[in-house]
GUZA-510117 format. One record per residue: residue number from 1; residue in one letter; x, y, z of N, C-alpha, C in turn. Coordinates in steps of 0.2 Angstrom, whole numbers, padded with zeros to 4 digits. Example, Ala and Ser with C-alpha at 12.3 -4.5 7.8 and 13.67 -1.06 7.14 Angstrom:
<site num="1" residu="A" n_X="0066" n_Y="-0028" n_Z="0039" ca_X="0062" ca_Y="-0022" ca_Z="0039" c_X="0066" c_Y="-0016" c_Z="0039"/>
<site num="2" residu="S" n_X="0064" n_Y="-0011" n_Z="0035" ca_X="0068" ca_Y="-0005" ca_Z="0036" c_X="0064" c_Y="0000" c_Z="0039"/>
//
This chain:
<site num="1" residu="M" n_X="0074" n_Y="-0054" n_Z="-0089" ca_X="0069" ca_Y="-0049" ca_Z="-0085" c_X="0074" c_Y="-0045" c_Z="-0081"/>
<site num="2" residu="K" n_X="0073" n_Y="-0038" n_Z="-0082" ca_X="0076" ca_Y="-0034" ca_Z="-0078" c_X="0072" c_Y="-0033" c_Z="-0071"/>
<site num="3" residu="I" n_X="0077" n_Y="-0033" n_Z="-0065" ca_X="0074" ca_Y="-0033" ca_Z="-0059" c_X="0074" c_Y="-0025" c_Z="-0057"/>
<site num="4" residu="N" n_X="0068" n_Y="-0024" n_Z="-0054" ca_X="0067" ca_Y="-0017" ca_Z="-0052" c_X="0065" c_Y="-0017" c_Z="-0044"/>
<site num="5" residu="S" n_X="0069" n_Y="-0015" n_Z="-0040" ca_X="0068" ca_Y="-0015" ca_Z="-0033" c_X="0063" c_Y="-0011" c_Z="-0030"/>
<site num="6" residu="K" n_X="0061" n_Y="-0005" n_Z="-0035" ca_X="0056" ca_Y="-0001" ca_Z="-0033" c_X="0049" c_Y="-0004" c_Z="-0034"/>
<site num="7" residu="I" n_X="0048" n_Y="-0008" n_Z="-0040" ca_X="0042" ca_Y="-0012" ca_Z="-0040" c_X="0042" c_Y="-0017" c_Z="-0035"/>
<site num="8" residu="D" n_X="0047" n_Y="-0020" n_Z="-0033" ca_X="0047" ca_Y="-0026" ca_Z="-0027" c_X="0045" c_Y="-0022" c_Z="-0021"/>
<site num="9" residu="A" n_X="0047" n_Y="-0016" n_Z="-0019" ca_X="0045" ca_Y="-0013" ca_Z="-0014" c_X="0038" c_Y="-0010" c_Z="-0014"/>
<site num="10" residu="L" n_X="0036" n_Y="-0008" n_Z="-0019" ca_X="0029" ca_Y="-0007" ca_Z="-0019" c_X="0024" c_Y="-0012" c_Z="-0017"/>
<site num="11" residu="Q" n_X="0025" n_Y="-0017" n_Z="-0022" ca_X="0021" ca_Y="-0023" ca_Z="-0020" c_X="0021" c_Y="-0026" c_Z="-0013"/>
<site num="12" residu="L" n_X="0027" n_Y="-0026" n_Z="-0010" ca_X="0027" ca_Y="-0028" ca_Z="-0003" c_X="0023" c_Y="-0023" c_Z="0002"/>
<site num="13" residu="M" n_X="0024" n_Y="-0017" n_Z="0000" ca_X="0020" ca_Y="-0012" ca_Z="0005" c_X="0013" c_Y="-0013" c_Z="0003"/>
<site num="14" residu="L" n_X="0010" n_Y="-0014" n_Z="-0002" ca_X="0004" ca_Y="-0015" ca_Z="-0004" c_X="0001" c_Y="-0021" c_Z="-0001"/>
<site num="15" residu="T" n_X="0005" n_Y="-0027" n_Z="-0001" ca_X="0004" ca_Y="-0033" ca_Z="0003" c_X="0003" c_Y="-0032" c_Z="0010"/>
<site num="16" residu="D" n_X="0007" n_Y="-0028" n_Z="0013" ca_X="0007" ca_Y="-0027" ca_Z="0020" c_X="0001" c_Y="-0023" c_Z="0022"/>
<site num="17" residu="L" n_X="-0001" n_Y="-0018" n_Z="0017" ca_X="-0007" ca_Y="-0013" ca_Z="0019" c_X="-0013" c_Y="-0017" c_Z="0019"/>
<site num="18" residu="R" n_X="-0013" n_Y="-0022" n_Z="0014" ca_X="-0019" ca_Y="-0026" ca_Z="0013" c_X="-0020" c_Y="-0031" c_Z="0017"/>
<site num="19" residu="T" n_X="-0015" n_Y="-0033" n_Z="0021" ca_X="-0016" ca_Y="-0038" ca_Z="0027" c_X="-0019" c_Y="-0035" c_Z="0034"/>
<site num="20" residu="R" n_X="-0023" n_Y="-0038" n_Z="0036" ca_X="-0027" ca_Y="-0034" ca_Z="0041" c_X="-0023" c_Y="-0036" c_Z="0048"/>
<site num="21" residu="N" n_X="-0020" n_Y="-0029" n_Z="0050" ca_X="-0016" ca_Y="-0030" ca_Z="0056" c_X="-0020" c_Y="-0029" c_Z="0062"/>
<site num="22" residu="E" n_X="-0023" n_Y="-0034" n_Z="0065" ca_X="-0028" ca_Y="-0033" ca_Z="0071" c_X="-0026" c_Y="-0030" c_Z="0076"/>
<site num="23" residu="P" n_X="-0020" n_Y="-0030" n_Z="0078" ca_X="-0018" ca_Y="-0026" ca_Z="0085" c_X="-0019" c_Y="-0018" c_Z="0083"/>
<site num="24" residu="I" n_X="-0018" n_Y="-0016" n_Z="0077" ca_X="-0017" ca_Y="-0009" ca_Z="0075" c_X="-0024" c_Y="-0007" c_Z="0074"/>
<site num="25" residu="R" n_X="-0028" n_Y="-0011" n_Z="0070" ca_X="-0035" ca_Y="-0009" ca_Z="0070" c_X="-0039" c_Y="-0009" c_Z="0077"/>
<site num="26" residu="H" n_X="-0038" n_Y="-0012" n_Z="0081" ca_X="-0041" ca_Y="-0013" ca_Z="0087" c_X="-0038" c_Y="-0006" c_Z="0091"/>
<site num="27" residu="K" n_X="-0033" n_Y="-0004" n_Z="0090" ca_X="-0030" ca_Y="0002" ca_Z="0094" c_X="-0034" c_Y="0008" c_Z="0090"/>
<site num="28" residu="A" n_X="-0035" n_Y="0008" n_Z="0084" ca_X="-0038" ca_Y="0014" ca_Z="0081" c_X="-0046" c_Y="0013" c_Z="0083"/>
<site num="29" residu="A" n_X="-0049" n_Y="0008" n_Z="0083" ca_X="-0055" ca_Y="0008" ca_Z="0087" c_X="-0056" c_Y="0009" c_Z="0093"/>
<site num="30" residu="F" n_X="-0052" n_Y="0008" n_Z="0097" ca_X="-0051" ca_Y="0009" ca_Z="0105" c_X="-0051" c_Y="0018" c_Z="0105"/>
<site num="31" residu="K" n_X="-0047" n_Y="0021" n_Z="0100" ca_X="-0046" ca_Y="0027" ca_Z="0101" c_X="-0051" c_Y="0031" c_Z="0097"/>
<site num="32" residu="G" n_X="-0056" n_Y="0027" n_Z="0093" ca_X="-0061" ca_Y="0031" ca_Z="0091" c_X="-0059" c_Y="0034" c_Z="0083"/>
<site num="33" residu="C" n_X="-0054" n_Y="0032" n_Z="0081" ca_X="-0052" ca_Y="0034" ca_Z="0074" c_X="-0053" c_Y="0028" c_Z="0069"/>
<site num="34" residu="Q" n_X="-0056" n_Y="0023" n_Z="0070" ca_X="-0056" ca_Y="0018" ca_Z="0065" c_X="-0058" c_Y="0020" c_Z="0058"/>
<site num="35" residu="P" n_X="-0064" n_Y="0024" n_Z="0057" ca_X="-0066" ca_Y="0026" ca_Z="0050" c_X="-0060" c_Y="0031" c_Z="0047"/>
<site num="36" residu="E" n_X="-0057" n_Y="0034" n_Z="0051" ca_X="-0051" ca_Y="0039" ca_Z="0048" c_X="-0046" c_Y="0034" c_Z="0047"/>
<site num="37" residu="F" n_X="-0044" n_Y="0029" n_Z="0050" ca_X="-0039" ca_Y="0024" ca_Z="0049" c_X="-0039" c_Y="0020" c_Z="0042"/>
<site num="38" residu="Q" n_X="-0046" n_Y="0019" n_Z="0042" ca_X="-0047" ca_Y="0014" ca_Z="0036" c_X="-0046" c_Y="0019" c_Z="0030"/>
<site num="39" residu="S" n_X="-0049" n_Y="0025" n_Z="0031" ca_X="-0049" ca_Y="0030" ca_Z="0025" c_X="-0041" c_Y="0030" c_Z="0023"/>
<site num="40" residu="L" n_X="-0038" n_Y="0032" n_Z="0028" ca_X="-0031" ca_Y="0033" ca_Z="0026" c_X="-0027" c_Y="0027" c_Z="0022"/>
<site num="41" residu="V" n_X="-0029" n_Y="0020" n_Z="0025" ca_X="-0026" ca_Y="0015" ca_Z="0022" c_X="-0028" c_Y="0014" c_Z="0016"/>
<site num="42" residu="S" n_X="-0035" n_Y="0016" n_Z="0014" ca_X="-0037" ca_Y="0015" ca_Z="0007" c_X="-0034" c_Y="0021" c_Z="0002"/>
<site num="43" residu="R" n_X="-0033" n_Y="0027" n_Z="0004" ca_X="-0029" ca_Y="0031" ca_Z="0001" c_X="-0023" c_Y="0029" c_Z="-0001"/>
<site num="44" residu="L" n_X="-0019" n_Y="0027" n_Z="0005" ca_X="-0012" ca_Y="0024" ca_Z="0003" c_X="-0012" c_Y="0018" c_Z="-0002"/>
<site num="45" residu="I" n_X="-0016" n_Y="0014" n_Z="-0002" ca_X="-0017" ca_Y="0009" ca_Z="-0005" c_X="-0017" c_Y="0011" c_Z="-0014"/>
<site num="46" residu="K" n_X="-0021" n_Y="0016" n_Z="-0014" ca_X="-0023" ca_Y="0019" ca_Z="-0021" c_X="-0017" c_Y="0022" c_Z="-0023"/>
<site num="47" residu="Q" n_X="-0014" n_Y="0026" n_Z="-0019" ca_X="-0008" ca_Y="0030" ca_Z="-0021" c_X="-0002" c_Y="0025" c_Z="-0023"/>
<site num="48" residu="L" n_X="-0001" n_Y="0020" n_Z="-0019" ca_X="0004" ca_Y="0015" ca_Z="-0021" c_X="0003" c_Y="0012" c_Z="-0027"/>
<site num="49" residu="E" n_X="-0004" n_Y="0009" n_Z="-0028" ca_X="-0006" ca_Y="0006" ca_Z="-0034" c_X="-0004" c_Y="0010" c_Z="-0040"/>
<site num="50" residu="D" n_X="-0006" n_Y="0016" n_Z="-0040" ca_X="-0005" ca_Y="0021" ca_Z="-0045" c_X="0003" c_Y="0022" c_Z="-0047"/>
<site num="51" residu="E" n_X="0006" n_Y="0022" n_Z="-0042" ca_X="0014" ca_Y="0022" ca_Z="-0043" c_X="0017" c_Y="0015" c_Z="-0045"/>
<site num="52" residu="L" n_X="0015" n_Y="0010" n_Z="-0043" ca_X="0016" ca_Y="0003" ca_Z="-0046" c_X="0015" c_Y="0004" c_Z="-0053"/>
<site num="53" residu="V" n_X="0009" n_Y="0005" n_Z="-0055" ca_X="0008" ca_Y="0005" ca_Z="-0062" c_X="0012" c_Y="0010" c_Z="-0067"/>
<site num="54" residu="A" n_X="0013" n_Y="0015" n_Z="-0064" ca_X="0018" ca_Y="0021" ca_Z="-0067" c_X="0025" c_Y="0017" c_Z="-0068"/>
<site num="55" residu="E" n_X="0027" n_Y="0014" n_Z="-0062" ca_X="0035" ca_Y="0010" ca_Z="-0062" c_X="0034" c_Y="0006" c_Z="-0067"/>
<site num="56" residu="K" n_X="0029" n_Y="0002" n_Z="-0067" ca_X="0030" ca_Y="-0004" ca_Z="-0072" c_X="0029" c_Y="-0002" c_Z="-0080"/>
<site num="57" residu="L" n_X="0025" n_Y="0004" n_Z="-0081" ca_X="0026" ca_Y="0007" ca_Z="-0087" c_X="0033" c_Y="0009" c_Z="-0089"/>
<site num="58" residu="T" n_X="0035" n_Y="0013" n_Z="-0085" ca_X="0042" ca_Y="0015" ca_Z="-0086" c_X="0047" c_Y="0010" c_Z="-0087"/>
<site num="59" residu="N" n_X="0046" n_Y="0005" n_Z="-0083" ca_X="0051" ca_Y="-0002" ca_Z="-0084" c_X="0050" c_Y="-0004" c_Z="-0090"/>
<site num="60" residu="R" n_X="0045" n_Y="-0005" n_Z="-0093" ca_X="0044" ca_Y="-0008" ca_Z="-0099" c_X="0047" c_Y="-0003" c_Z="-0105"/>
<site num="61" residu="E" n_X="0046" n_Y="0003" n_Z="-0104" ca_X="0048" ca_Y="0007" ca_Z="-0109" c_X="0056" c_Y="0008" c_Z="-0110"/>
<site num="62" residu="S" n_X="0060" n_Y="0006" n_Z="-0104" ca_X="0067" ca_Y="0006" ca_Z="-0105" c_X="0070" c_Y="0000" c_Z="-0107"/>
//
């Protein structure tokens, strides 16, 4: 099996984004930007998931 560090990095970042970081979420709520913060997290997750799928397809083809 070919090791792909980009796939590993994408998977780690997705895990990190999906983990509830309470101090950061508390700060966002305190500053009144929690909905915007959550929207950004969701957009980043979607973007990284798309990149991960593309990278896995590219990795399979090579």
